[in-house]
GURODREN-886113 format. One record per residue (C-alpha): residue in one letter; x, y, z. Coordinates in steps of 0.2 Angstrom, whole numbers, padded with zeros to 4 digits, always signed. Example, Ala and Ser with C-alpha at 12.3 -4.5 7.8 and 13.67 -1.06 7.14 Angstrom:
BEGIN
A+0062-0022+0039;S+0068-0005+0036;
This chain:
BEGIN
X-0159+0073-0033;X-0142+0067-0041;X-0140+0083-0051;X-0144+0093-0035;X-0131+0084-0024;X-0118+0085-0037;X-0121+0103-0040;X-0117+0107-0022;X-0102+0097-0022;X-0107+0081-0014;X-0105+0063-0020;X-0117+0050-0013;X-0121+0031-0012;X-0138+0025-0015;X-0149+0010-0016;X-0165+0006-0025;X-0177-0004-0014;X-0195-0008-0014;X-0199+0009-0006;X-0189+0018-0020;X-0173+0028-0021;X-0163+0030-0005;X-0148+0041-0002;X-0137+0031+0010;X-0124+0045+0013;X-0116+0059+0005;X-0098+0066+0006;X-0088+0079-0003;X-0081+0076-0020;X-0063+0069-0021;X-0057+0086-0028;X-0062+0095-0012;X-0049+0085-0002;X-0036+0094+0008;X-0020+0091-0003;X-0009+0094+0012;X-0017+0080+0022;X-0007+0064+0021;X-0010+0047+0027;X-0005+0045+0045;X+0005+0029+0041;X+0019+0033+0029;X+0020+0015+0024;X+0001+0015+0019;X-0001+0016+0000;X-0019+0014-0002;X-0034+0014+0010;X-0053+0014+0007;X-0058+0032+0007;X-0077+0029+0006;X-0086+0035+0022;X-0098+0023+0030;X-0114+0025+0041;X-0129+0015+0045;X-0141+0010+0032;X-0157+0020+0035;X-0173+0011+0034;X-0186+0024+0037;X-0182+0040+0027;X-0179+0044+0008;X-0164+0055+0011;X-0153+0052+0026;X-0147+0067+0035;X-0130+0062+0043;X-0127+0067+0061;X-0113+0079+0063;X-0102+0065+0070;X-0106+0054+0054;X-0100+0069+0043;X-0084+0070+0053;X-0081+0052+0051;X-0084+0052+0033;X-0073+0067+0031;X-0059+0058+0041;X-0060+0042+0032;X-0060+0051+0015;X-0044+0060+0021;X-0052+0076+0019;X-0050+0082+0037;X-0039+0073+0050;X-0052+0072+0064;X-0043+0056+0071;X-0026+0064+0073;X-0029+0066+0091;X-0037+0053+0102;X-0035+0042+0118;X-0019+0034+0111;X-0009+0035+0127;X-0007+0019+0136;X-0012+0016+0154;X+0003+0006+0158;X+0020+0007+0149;X+0030+0000+0164;X+0032-0018+0165;X+0031-0021+0146;X+0043-0031+0135;X+0046-0015+0125;X+0054-0006+0140;X+0063-0021+0146;X+0082-0020+0144;X+0086-0033+0158;X+0098-0047+0156;X+0085-0061+0158;X+0070-0054+0150;X+0062-0050+0167;X+0049-0036+0160;X+0039-0036+0176;X+0055-0033+0187;X+0065-0022+0176;X+0054-0007+0176;X+0041-0006+0190;X+0027+0005+0195;X+0038+0014+0208;X+0052+0017+0195;X+0040+0023+0181;X+0039+0041+0188;X+0057+0043+0186;X+0062+0034+0170;X+0059+0041+0153;X+0051+0028+0142;X+0059+0023+0125;X+0044+0016+0116;X+0028+0024+0122;X+0019+0034+0136;X+0006+0031+0149;X-0006+0043+0158;X-0022+0044+0167;X-0036+0049+0155;X-0023+0053+0142;X-0023+0059+0125;X-0010+0062+0111;X-0008+0064+0093;X-0007+0048+0082;X+0012+0047+0082;X+0012+0051+0101;X+0024+0066+0100;X+0013+0077+0111;X+0004+0070+0126;X-0008+0076+0139;X-0015+0068+0154;X-0021+0071+0172;X-0011+0070+0189;X-0019+0071+0206;X-0014+0073+0224;X-0025+0072+0239;X-0012+0078+0251;X-0010+0061+0259;X-0002+0050+0246;X+0017+0048+0245;X+0017+0051+0226;X+0006+0060+0213;X-0007+0049+0206;X+0000+0050+0188;X-0003+0032+0183;X-0014+0018+0187;X-0007+0005+0200;X-0009-0013+0199;X+0000-0029+0204;X+0013-0038+0192;X+0010-0056+0186;X+0022-0062+0200;X+0014-0051+0213;X-0005-0055+0211;X-0012-0072+0218;X-0020-0073+0201;X-0008-0064+0190;X-0007-0046+0185;X-0022-0035+0190;X-0025-0017+0190;X-0031-0010+0207;X-0040+0005+0203;X-0058+0010+0199;X-0060+0020+0182;X-0073+0019+0169;X-0075+0023+0150;X-0091+0032+0149;X-0092+0039+0131;X-0082+0041+0115;X-0086+0044+0097;X-0076+0036+0082;X-0067+0053+0078;X-0065+0056+0097;X-0074+0072+0095;X-0082+0069+0112;X-0074+0058+0125;X-0078+0056+0144;X-0070+0045+0157;X-0072+0044+0176;X-0058+0040+0189;X-0062+0037+0207;X-0049+0044+0218;X-0048+0040+0237;X-0046+0055+0249;X-0035+0044+0261;X-0017+0038+0257;X-0018+0025+0243;X-0015+0008+0250;X-0001+0003+0239;X+0008-0008+0251;X-0008-0016+0259;X-0014-0022+0242;X+0003-0029+0238;X+0005-0038+0255;X-0012-0045+0256;X-0012-0052+0239;X+0005-0060+0241;X-0002-0069+0257;X-0016-0076+0248;X-0015-0092+0237;X-0024-0096+0221;X-0039-0104+0229;X-0043-0087+0238;X-0051-0072+0230;X-0041-0057+0225;X-0039-0043+0238;X-0046-0028+0229;X-0046-0009+0232;X-0064-0010+0239;X-0059-0023+0252;X-0047-0010+0260;X-0061+0000+0266;X-0055+0016+0258;X-0072+0019+0250;X-0081+0018+0266;X-0092+0034+0270;X-0089+0039+0252;X-0073+0047+0256;X-0067+0049+0238;X-0068+0061+0223;X-0076+0057+0207;X-0065+0065+0194;X-0074+0066+0177;X-0063+0071+0162;X-0071+0076+0146;X-0063+0081+0129;X-0072+0090+0115;X-0065+0094+0098;X-0068+0112+0091;X-0058+0106+0076;X-0046+0093+0071;X-0032+0100+0082;X-0042+0111+0094;X-0047+0101+0109;X-0058+0108+0124;X-0054+0099+0140;X-0066+0100+0155;X-0061+0091+0172;X-0075+0090+0185;X-0071+0085+0203;X-0085+0079+0214;X-0082+0077+0233;X-0093+0062+0237;X-0088+0062+0255;X-0096+0069+0271;X-0082+0082+0274;X-0073+0095+0264;X-0057+0088+0257;X-0041+0095+0248;X-0036+0090+0231;X-0022+0096+0219;X-0026+0094+0201;X-0012+0094+0188;X-0016+0093+0170;X+0000+0088+0162;X+0008+0091+0145;X+0024+0083+0139;X+0034+0077+0124;X+0038+0059+0121;X+0056+0058+0124;X+0064+0055+0106;X+0080+0064+0109;X+0089+0054+0122;X+0093+0039+0112;X+0106+0045+0100;X+0095+0043+0085;X+0085+0059+0084;X+0094+0074+0090;X+0080+0086+0089;X+0072+0092+0105;X+0056+0101+0106;X+0051+0114+0119;X+0037+0121+0129;X+0038+0138+0136;X+0027+0150+0145;X+0027+0169+0141;X+0009+0173+0148;X+0000+0168+0164;X-0009+0151+0162;X-0003+0148+0144;X+0010+0135+0139;X+0016+0137+0121;X+0021+0121+0112;X+0036+0122+0099;X+0038+0106+0089;X+0044+0105+0071;X+0030+0093+0066;X+0016+0105+0072;X+0010+0122+0069;X+0012+0133+0084;X+0000+0126+0098;X-0004+0131+0116;X-0012+0124+0131;X-0023+0137+0139;X-0027+0135+0157;X-0042+0145+0164;X-0039+0153+0181;X-0020+0156+0179;X-0014+0142+0189;X+0004+0140+0194;X+0014+0132+0179;X+0028+0119+0184;X+0041+0115+0171;X+0054+0100+0170;X+0061+0089+0158;X+0054+0072+0152;X+0071+0064+0156;X+0077+0050+0167;X+0083+0054+0185;X+0098+0042+0185;X+0103+0048+0202;X+0087+0042+0210;X+0085+0026+0200;X+0103+0020+0199;X+0113+0029+0212;X+0124+0038+0199;X+0133+0054+0205;X+0121+0068+0206;X+0121+0080+0191;X+0113+0096+0189;X+0097+0094+0180;X+0078+0093+0179;X+0069+0076+0177;X+0053+0067+0174;X+0049+0066+0192;X+0053+0084+0196;X+0034+0089+0197;X+0031+0075+0209;X+0045+0080+0220;X+0040+0098+0220;X+0022+0095+0224;X+0023+0080+0236;X+0041+0082+0244;X+0041+0101+0243;X+0058+0102+0234;X+0057+0119+0226;X+0072+0116+0215;X+0065+0101+0207;X+0056+0112+0194;X+0063+0125+0182;X+0062+0143+0185;X+0064+0149+0167;X+0047+0142+0163;X+0054+0131+0149;X+0055+0112+0147;X+0048+0096+0139;X+0036+0092+0152;X+0024+0105+0161;X+0009+0104+0173;X-0004+0117+0178;X-0006+0116+0197;X-0024+0119+0203;X-0027+0117+0222;X-0044+0116+0230;X-0053+0112+0246;X-0069+0104+0239;X-0084+0105+0251;X-0094+0090+0255;X-0105+0085+0241;X-0098+0100+0231;X-0088+0100+0215;X-0075+0110+0205;X-0073+0113+0187;X-0057+0115+0178;X-0057+0121+0159;X-0042+0120+0148;X-0039+0121+0129;X-0026+0113+0118;X-0025+0120+0101;X-0019+0134+0090;X-0008+0147+0098;X-0012+0166+0100;X-0031+0163+0103;X-0037+0179+0111;X-0052+0172+0121;X-0050+0153+0123;X-0064+0150+0134;X-0077+0161+0127;X-0088+0147+0120;X-0080+0133+0130;X-0095+0126+0139;X-0106+0128+0124;X-0095+0119+0113;X-0092+0105+0125;X-0111+0103+0126;X-0113+0104+0108;X-0101+0089+0105;X-0110+0079+0119;X-0127+0082+0110;X-0119+0077+0093;X-0113+0061+0101;X-0130+0058+0108;X-0137+0060+0090;X-0124+0048+0083;X-0128+0035+0095;X-0147+0038+0094;X-0146+0033+0075;X-0135+0018+0079;X-0146+0012+0093;X-0163+0013+0084;X-0174-0001+0089;X-0164-0006+0104;X-0177-0007+0118;X-0173-0001+0135;X-0163+0013+0142;X-0152+0001+0152;X-0147-0009+0136;X-0143+0007+0126;X-0132+0013+0140;X-0123-0003+0142;X-0120-0004+0124;X-0114+0014+0123;X-0101+0011+0137;X-0096-0005+0128;X-0093+0006+0112;X-0084+0019+0123;X-0072+0006+0130;X-0068+0000+0112;X-0064+0017+0107;X-0054+0022+0123;X-0044+0006+0121;X-0035+0013+0105;X-0017+0015+0108;X-0002+0021+0099;X+0009+0006+0098;X+0028+0008+0094;X+0040-0006+0094;X+0055-0008+0082;X+0061-0025+0086;X+0078-0023+0077;X+0082-0007+0086;X+0076-0015+0103;X+0088-0029+0100;X+0103-0019+0095;X+0100-0005+0107;X+0103+0014+0105;X+0119+0023+0102;X+0118+0034+0117;X+0115+0019+0129;X+0124+0003+0134;X+0120-0011+0122;X+0108-0024+0127;X+0115-0041+0132;X+0121-0052+0117;X+0108-0066+0122;X+0094-0054+0117;X+0098-0058+0098;X+0093-0076+0102;X+0080-0073+0115;X+0062-0066+0116;X+0056-0060+0098;X+0073-0063+0091;X+0065-0070+0075;X+0055-0055+0072;X+0068-0042+0068;X+0058-0036+0053;X+0044-0030+0064;X+0042-0011+0065;X+0026-0006+0073;X+0021+0013+0075;X+0002+0013+0073;X-0014+0017+0082;X-0021-0001+0086;X-0035-0008+0096;X-0029-0015+0113;X-0037-0029+0123;X-0035-0018+0139;X-0023-0003+0140;X-0017-0008+0158;X-0017-0027+0158;X-0014-0030+0140;X-0006-0014+0133;X-0001-0023+0117;X-0010-0030+0103;X-0015-0048+0102;X-0018-0055+0085;X-0034-0066+0089;X-0041-0053+0101;X-0039-0040+0088;X-0050-0050+0075;X-0064-0050+0088;X-0062-0032+0092;X-0065-0028+0073;X-0083-0034+0074;X-0090-0020+0086;X-0078-0008+0079;X-0086-0011+0062;X-0103-0005+0069;X-0094+0011+0073;X-0081+0014+0060;X-0079+0001+0047;X-0064+0009+0039;X-0055+0008+0055;X-0060-0010+0057;X-0054-0014+0040;X-0037-0005+0043;X-0034-0015+0059;X-0036-0031+0049;X-0025-0026+0035;X-0012-0019+0047;X-0007-0036+0054;X-0005-0043+0036;X+0007-0029+0031;X+0025-0033+0028;X+0031-0024+0043;X+0020-0035+0054;X+0018-0052+0046;X+0033-0063+0047;X+0041-0067+0030;X+0036-0085+0033;X+0018-0080+0034;X+0015-0080+0052;X+0005-0066+0061;X+0013-0059+0076;X+0004-0066+0091;X+0007-0054+0105;X+0022-0044+0113;X+0027-0057+0126;X+0030-0069+0112;X+0026-0065+0094;X+0030-0083+0089;X+0016-0090+0100;X+0001-0097+0090;X-0017-0090+0091;X-0032-0097+0083;X-0033-0092+0064;X-0048-0081+0065;X-0042-0067+0054;X-0051-0073+0039;X-0067-0075+0048;X-0066-0057+0055;X-0061-0051+0037;X-0077-0059+0030;X-0088-0053+0044;X-0082-0035+0043;X-0083-0035+0024;X-0102-0041+0026;X-0105-0028+0039;X-0097-0014+0028;X-0107-0020+0013;X-0123-0019+0023;X-0120-0001+0028;X-0115+0005+0011;X-0124-0006-0001;X-0107-0011-0010;X-0093-0023-0005;X-0076-0016-0003;X-0068-0028-0015;X-0050-0020-0015;X-0050-0022+0004;X-0055-0040+0002;X-0043-0044-0012;X-0028-0036-0003;X-0030-0045+0013;X-0035-0062+0004;X-0018-0063-0004;X-0009-0061+0013;X-0021-0074+0021;X-0015-0086+0008;X+0003-0084+0015;X-0004-0087+0032;X-0014-0102+0028;X+0001-0109+0020;X+0012-0106+0035;X-0001-0116+0046;X-0001-0130+0034;X+0018-0131+0033;X+0021-0128+0051;X+0007-0135+0061;X+0002-0151+0052;X+0016-0162+0060;X+0013-0177+0049;X+0006-0169+0034;X-0011-0178+0037;X-0022-0163+0039;X-0023-0164+0058;X-0016-0149+0067;X-0007-0145+0083;X-0008-0126+0087;X+0002-0125+0103;X-0004-0111+0114;X-0020-0108+0103;X-0025-0094+0115;X-0034-0106+0127;X-0021-0106+0140;X-0025-0120+0152;X-0039-0129+0144;X-0030-0145+0141;X-0022-0158+0151;X-0005-0153+0146;X+0004-0136+0142;X+0001-0137+0123;X+0015-0124+0120;X+0028-0135+0129;X+0036-0152+0127;X+0024-0165+0133;X+0030-0175+0149;X+0025-0191+0139;X+0034-0186+0124;X+0025-0186+0107;X+0012-0173+0102;X-0006-0170+0103;X-0018-0171+0088;X-0030-0157+0092;X-0048-0157+0089;X-0049-0138+0091;X-0033-0135+0080;X-0040-0145+0066;X-0058-0137+0068;X-0050-0120+0067;X-0041-0125+0051;X-0057-0132+0044;X-0066-0115+0048;X-0051-0106+0040;X-0053-0116+0024;X-0072-0112+0023;X-0068-0093+0027;X-0056-0093+0012;X-0068-0103+0001;X-0081-0090+0004;X-0070-0075+0001;X-0064-0084-0015;X-0081-0085-0021;X-0085-0067-0017;X-0069-0062-0027;X-0074-0073-0041;X-0090-0063-0044;X-0078-0050-0052;X-0063-0061-0057;X-0067-0079-0062;X-0049-0084-0059;X-0054-0086-0040;X-0065-0100-0043;X-0050-0111-0044;X-0044-0105-0027;X-0062-0109-0020;X-0059-0127-0026;X-0043-0128-0017;X-0051-0123-0001;X-0066-0134-0003;X-0054-0149-0005;X-0044-0144+0009;X-0059-0143+0020;X-0064-0160+0015;X-0047-0167+0019;X-0047-0160+0036;X-0065-0167+0039;X-0059-0184+0033;X-0043-0183+0044;X-0054-0179+0060;X-0064-0195+0056;X-0050-0207+0052;X-0034-0200+0060;X-0019-0204+0048;X-0029-0218+0039;X-0028-0228+0055;X-0046-0229+0060;X-0044-0217+0074;X-0057-0204+0076;X-0057-0188+0085;X-0075-0191+0087;X-0079-0203+0101;X-0095-0213+0096;X-0098-0218+0114;X-0097-0201+0122;X-0104-0192+0107;X-0090-0179+0108;X-0074-0173+0100;X-0058-0176+0110;X-0039-0172+0108;X-0029-0187+0104;X-0012-0190+0112;X+0001-0197+0100;X+0015-0206+0110;X+0032-0209+0104;X+0028-0228+0102;X+0013-0223+0090;X+0001-0227+0104;X-0014-0215+0103;X-0025-0210+0118;X-0040-0200+0118;X-0039-0186+0131;X-0057-0187+0137;X-0060-0169+0143;X-0077-0161+0139;X-0071-0144+0135;X-0073-0130+0122;X-0061-0140+0112;X-0075-0153+0108;X-0087-0139+0104;X-0075-0130+0091;X-0080-0141+0077;X-0097-0131+0077;X-0086-0116+0071;X-0082-0125+0054;X-0099-0121+0045;X-0103-0111+0029;X-0119-0110+0020;X-0119-0105+0001;X-0134-0098-0009;X-0139-0108-0024;X-0139-0093-0035;X-0120-0090-0030;X-0116-0108-0036;X-0125-0106-0052;X-0114-0091-0056;X-0098-0102-0052;X-0099-0116-0066;X-0080-0120-0065;X-0080-0122-0046;X-0096-0132-0046;X-0090-0144-0060;X-0073-0147-0051;X-0082-0149-0034;X-0094-0162-0041;X-0080-0172-0049;X-0070-0172-0033;X-0085-0178-0023;X-0087-0193-0036;X-0068-0196-0035;X-0068-0196-0016;X-0085-0203-0011;X-0078-0206+0007;X-0076-0188+0009;X-0092-0183+0001;X-0101-0193+0014;X-0095-0181+0027;X-0106-0168+0019;X-0120-0178+0013;X-0132-0164+0015;X-0123-0154+0001;X-0134-0161-0013;X-0150-0158-0003;X-0153-0140-0003;X-0161-0133+0013;X-0170-0117+0017;X-0171-0105+0002;X-0161-0118-0009;X-0145-0116+0001;X-0131-0128+0003;X-0122-0133+0019;X-0104-0136+0022;X-0100-0142+0039;X-0089-0155+0048;X-0104-0160+0057;X-0119-0169+0050;X-0136-0166+0058;X-0135-0181+0070;X-0117-0177+0077;X-0122-0158+0078;X-0138-0163+0089;X-0127-0174+0100;X-0114-0160+0103;X-0129-0148+0106;X-0136-0160+0118;X-0121-0158+0129;X-0118-0140+0126;X-0136-0135+0131;X-0136-0146+0146;X-0136-0135+0162;X-0127-0148+0172;X-0113-0147+0159;X-0109-0132+0147;X-0125-0121+0148;X-0124-0108+0162;X-0136-0094+0166;X-0124-0082+0157;X-0118-0092+0142;X-0108-0107+0137;X-0094-0113+0149;X-0077-0117+0143;X-0077-0133+0152;X-0091-0145+0157;X-0097-0143+0175;X-0097-0162+0174;X-0079-0161+0179;X-0082-0153+0195;X-0087-0170+0203;X-0077-0180+0190;X-0060-0172+0186;X-0051-0180+0172;X-0034-0187+0178;X-0020-0193+0167;X-0005-0202+0176;X+0013-0199+0170;X+0028-0206+0178;X+0022-0205+0196;X+0013-0188+0193;X-0005-0184+0190;X-0011-0171+0177;X-0029-0167+0180;X-0042-0156+0173;X-0056-0150+0185;X-0070-0138+0183;X-0066-0121+0191;X-0079-0108+0188;X-0069-0092+0190;X-0050-0088+0193;X-0038-0103+0190;X-0033-0112+0206;X-0016-0116+0200;X-0001-0107+0191;X-0001-0122+0179;X+0005-0114+0162;X-0006-0098+0164;X-0006-0081+0172;X-0023-0074+0176;X-0033-0082+0162;X-0043-0098+0166;X-0052-0109+0153;X-0058-0122+0164;X-0076-0117+0168;X-0078-0098+0165;X-0089-0090+0151;X-0078-0082+0137;X-0086-0070+0125;X-0077-0074+0109;X-0081-0092+0109;X-0099-0089+0114;X-0100-0077+0100;X-0093-0089+0087;X-0105-0103+0094;X-0120-0091+0091;X-0115-0086+0074;X-0113-0105+0069;X-0131-0108+0076;X-0137-0094+0065;X-0128-0102+0050;X-0135-0119+0053;X-0152-0112+0055;X-0151-0102+0038;X-0149-0120+0030;X-0161-0131+0041;X-0174-0118+0045;X-0188-0120+0057;X-0190-0139+0055;X-0174-0144+0063;X-0177-0144+0082;X-0167-0147+0098;X-0171-0148+0116;X-0167-0132+0125;X-0162-0133+0139;X-0157-0152+0138;X-0169-0162+0148;X-0183-0148+0148;X-0194-0156+0135;X-0195-0139+0127;X-0190-0139+0108;X-0183-0124+0099;X-0176-0121+0081;X-0157-0116+0080;X-0161-0097+0078;X-0171-0097+0094;X-0157-0106+0103;X-0145-0093+0097;X-0157-0079+0103;X-0158-0088+0120;X-0139-0089+0121;X-0137-0070+0116;X-0150-0066+0130;X-0140-0076+0143;X-0124-0066+0138;X-0132-0049+0138;X-0140-0054+0155;X-0122-0052+0163;X-0123-0033+0161;X-0141-0028+0162;X-0151-0025+0178;X-0162-0040+0183;X-0179-0038+0191;X-0170-0033+0207;X-0160-0020+0199;X-0144-0030+0201;X-0131-0034+0188;X-0123-0051+0188;X-0106-0044+0182;X-0104-0036+0199;X-0106-0052+0209;X-0110-0049+0228;X-0101-0032+0230;X-0115-0021+0237;X-0106-0005+0233;X-0106-0009+0214;X-0124-0016+0215;X-0133-0002+0224;X-0122+0014+0226;X-0129+0027+0214;X-0112+0033+0210;X-0106+0015+0205;X-0121+0004+0200;X-0123+0011+0182;X-0104+0012+0178;X-0100-0004+0169;X-0084-0015+0168;X-0082-0026+0154;X-0071-0040+0161;X-0060-0053+0152;X-0071-0068+0156;X-0085-0072+0168;X-0089-0084+0182;X-0097-0100+0175;X-0109-0101+0190;X-0114-0084+0194;X-0108-0072+0180;X-0096-0062+0191;X-0083-0053+0181;X-0066-0060+0181;X-0048-0057+0175;X-0044-0040+0166;X-0057-0028+0172;X-0057-0017+0156;X-0055-0029+0142;X-0068-0021+0132;X-0059-0028+0118;X-0067-0045+0114;X-0080-0043+0128;X-0085-0027+0118;X-0094-0040+0107;X-0109-0037+0119;X-0112-0021+0110;X-0114-0031+0094;X-0125-0044+0102;X-0136-0030+0108;X-0135-0022+0091;X-0140-0038+0082;X-0156-0039+0092;X-0161-0021+0089;X-0156-0017+0072;X-0168-0018+0057;X-0169-0034+0047;X-0170-0036+0028;X-0187-0039+0021;X-0189-0057+0023;X-0176-0062+0036;X-0179-0065+0055;X-0173-0050+0065;X-0157-0058+0072;X-0152-0067+0056;X-0149-0054+0043;X-0133-0048+0050;X-0125-0065+0049;
């Protein structure tokens, strides 16, 4: 077999198991790589080139699907299948990057209304948009129903100040399919046939307060009688830079209705800023063909079937319309809108040249009927661009089906498979080219007025080294069209199921010199890179490493070692900056949990002093264990890392000790009476007060757990020797991990902040349906606080925490994110993982009551499974065919054109499971795909089905 594969020019990875020799995957020899193909990031020096695919369990020789072959080729830098993808943002207006205001008012400086007329500096947006991986050439869709006052070129939503619960997109669109190389993509946009109710949505939401529900597009009645179009957009790659486009418009209404469809092509404006004088050009010499001339590309064309009218303008700012400047002859970004909607014939160019162009298709679609538009974006001078168009689109669709059929082996139920596939689609559609050079943004551009001087000392002024120009996984390309450090860590888990190489690159990216601050801090998110998110990067690194190793049979040590050294810098930053008194109790500030506490943890406290945080300290204990485990893995090939493992073992114990005896003053973050962990308020007079809020903060110590195999320790004599010495030297700390010397299931060793008794006490509350346990997962705040709010008086004012199941009922240090009751996927996922880890040590003998008070006992693996089922229940049809995520909305629940299109929200109502917050945050809510995968994937020989992946 080996000789045969090498003879035909294929390398392979293999594993020997009880059933014999298995080829896991094959890929071309390195010598066959395309020498012209360069890495997409010029700063990238090395990158794992091994392709990955799922470990076959049933066949001797695994025949890769066509998509798996493409993925292997792309990740080995043989063919650049990922060069084109859905990398266009869905909202560039209202972002920090485009804000050049005097006072940092990003929402107010560039609004939705202004966006059609202003050329962007740092990125582009579009409806169902695609572009190359440096966003030089963009393509997206524009629509007009003959009623709207503007073209539908971009998604509409309310800004943070406008919405009664913060920013919120007010459109219905769905990511239906996508593959890791974007060889096949499908998206659906629902376009009303009446005038879009922009003003009504704004007015009604402004009239509502935070105790009232948001006024949604469905509430306007615009979808009554199904008077709307379903617009499906499909992309299929014939080759790396040859993209077939198919747009299908369905009239769902009872009457024929007009629609104008404008597939639009443009260059990102790089020439107006005084830094890059080169200006590319589009031109048409033949009916229905737009030729693309750009110095970075071979000659390309957009072919438009049916010879539609071609409209050309320039992707440049209309300064007369926006700023009232003296009118100058010219053509601008909004020219196509003015031509189609306002009838201004002179708004587009007659010479068929420009930097923005659209093909105008006009139809009257019969009731229940459809129209299909076919285009092709690819090499120039193609004689018959549509000869095999339909066949090739269907071929890519079948290949996508084959790829997911292999991935979803063992997942029972068509509904579960479809939910997972849409979750994966959302993960892949939410990739975005993110460009932000902070130094240039602060200084301004030579061809424009310099920004105000205060900008140097304002938002992100400490991040002048940051220069981002990469394709990155976004939380949500409308509500959060910028990366967030801790969101991204969770994204990488489901992404690793699809494309481990991309997941690894995302983790590495944030530790690169042009991202990570010189002091070691990771950039939090665009609105304030200096904010602090939980340190989960090491956790995600280890998880992705394990998942990749499971797929290929070999761990990617170069990846692990490279990122490990950067994580050491970040860990040191935490120790130096967030341990105020140097006593191993941490204050994280924002910590990504918004309003979960009594006070705004990012601001000065009204009491003075500071908060000793149970969750901040737990995160750091978890971080220590993550780095300990990575150190031991690296020590398998380089013994010097045993000393680093010792460092993190000691650090973990110091944190555990500090949480038990705060500052050697006998103050414990653990409350023995309540059997729960609480934050401690440290007042200026040194008085310390426990803030007795039963929240996710008190559950977070469960995250700090690691289980080590006895065989691993036997191979680490230096580490074990020093560890045993330290425990004898500090018996007080050794008591905190009294189970260490007593091996558990399969001779494993346990490291945890929690001993068995405390863990059972925390689980007693966590699994109580009157407190944390809902039908759909673990709430972020105990429901106990619905009738018993926690109140803290300060200077005549009262600060309180009350259970609120869904959207926040106040604007108290938060936008539209609420941590006082809803179910959040990332925290639930970490809790489930911790339970699996505890089970891997304790085994079947360690039982807890589930639910609390039921009298029913379960082991921890069974509890983890039950929590997973509750989370998946959010999206799956129940016995009545209803999905809890849709709440009481009958259109979503029962309409055949809505009910099976899933939205993956930011968080979920703690009482009924209704989706809340950002409607397309498939980022960390995409973890649903991994939960479904864990319950369907094949286990190793002697591990329970759900345990082997952990």
